[in-house]
C-alpha positions as CSV (number, residue, x, y, z in Angstrom):
1,M,0.1,0.0,-0.1
2,H,1.3,3.6,-1.1
3,I,0.1,6.4,1.1
4,P,1.2,9.5,-1.1
5,G,4.2,11.7,0.4
6,V,4.8,8.9,3.1
7,F,6.3,5.6,2.2
8,H,5.0,2.2,1.4
9,L,3.3,-0.2,3.7
10,T,3.0,-3.9,3.6
11,E,-0.2,-6.0,4.5
12,A,1.6,-6.9,7.8
13,H,1.2,-3.1,8.7
14,V,-2.7,-2.7,8.4
15,F,-4.9,-4.4,10.9
16,V,-8.4,-4.6,9.9
17,V,-11.6,-4.4,12.9
18,M,-13.9,-7.5,11.9
19,T,-17.4,-7.5,13.0
20,T,-18.7,-10.6,14.7
21,Q,-20.1,-11.8,11.5
22,G,-16.6,-11.8,9.9
23,R,-17.2,-8.6,8.0
24,S,-14.9,-5.6,7.7
25,S,-16.2,-2.8,10.3
26,G,-14.9,-0.3,8.1
27,Q,-12.1,0.5,10.5
28,A,-8.6,-0.4,10.6
29,F,-5.1,0.4,12.5
30,V,-2.0,1.0,10.6
31,E,1.5,0.4,12.7
32,F,3.9,3.0,11.6
33,P,7.8,2.7,11.6
34,S,8.2,5.9,13.9
35,P,5.6,8.4,15.7
36,G,7.1,10.8,13.3
37,D,5.8,9.0,10.3
38,A,2.3,8.6,12.1
39,D,2.3,12.2,12.7
40,H,3.2,13.0,9.0
41,A,0.2,10.4,7.8
42,M,-2.0,12.5,9.7
43,Q,-2.0,15.1,7.1
44,L,-4.6,12.6,5.1
45,D,-6.9,13.2,7.9
46,R,-10.6,13.9,6.3
47,Q,-8.9,13.6,2.5
48,M,-10.1,11.0,-0.3
49,F,-7.8,8.0,-0.4
50,G,-8.5,6.4,-3.6
51,N,-12.1,6.6,-3.9
52,R,-12.6,6.7,-0.1
53,Y,-12.9,9.4,2.4
54,V,-10.9,8.5,5.5
55,E,-10.7,10.1,9.1
56,L,-7.3,9.2,10.9
57,F,-7.0,9.3,14.7
58,L,-3.9,8.4,16.5
59,S,-4.2,5.4,19.0
60,S,-1.8,2.9,21.0
61,P,-0.9,-0.7,20.4
62,E,-3.4,-1.3,23.3
63,E,-6.1,0.2,21.7
64,M,-5.7,-1.6,18.8
65,Q,-5.4,-4.8,20.8
66,R,-8.7,-4.2,22.3
67,A,-10.5,-2.9,19.0
68,T,-9.2,-6.6,16.9
69,G,-10.0,-8.8,20.0
70,G,-6.2,-9.5,20.1
71,G,-6.2,-11.3,17.0
72,Y,-5.0,-9.2,14.0
73,Y,-6.4,-9.7,10.3
């Protein structure tokens, strides 16, 4: 995945939150190599990413673990 102006990520960096029915909830967590990279990515908040509008929020590994049930997809 390429985020314009940031860097390349692999699927291993993206964690999709799933519903109890096994479908995507529309939310995902992205692990960035550094806090500075995450801050830089925040410039894309409330922008179009391809054909999708995205809202971005900074979070912690603990929040990601809670949202994904400890299992990453």
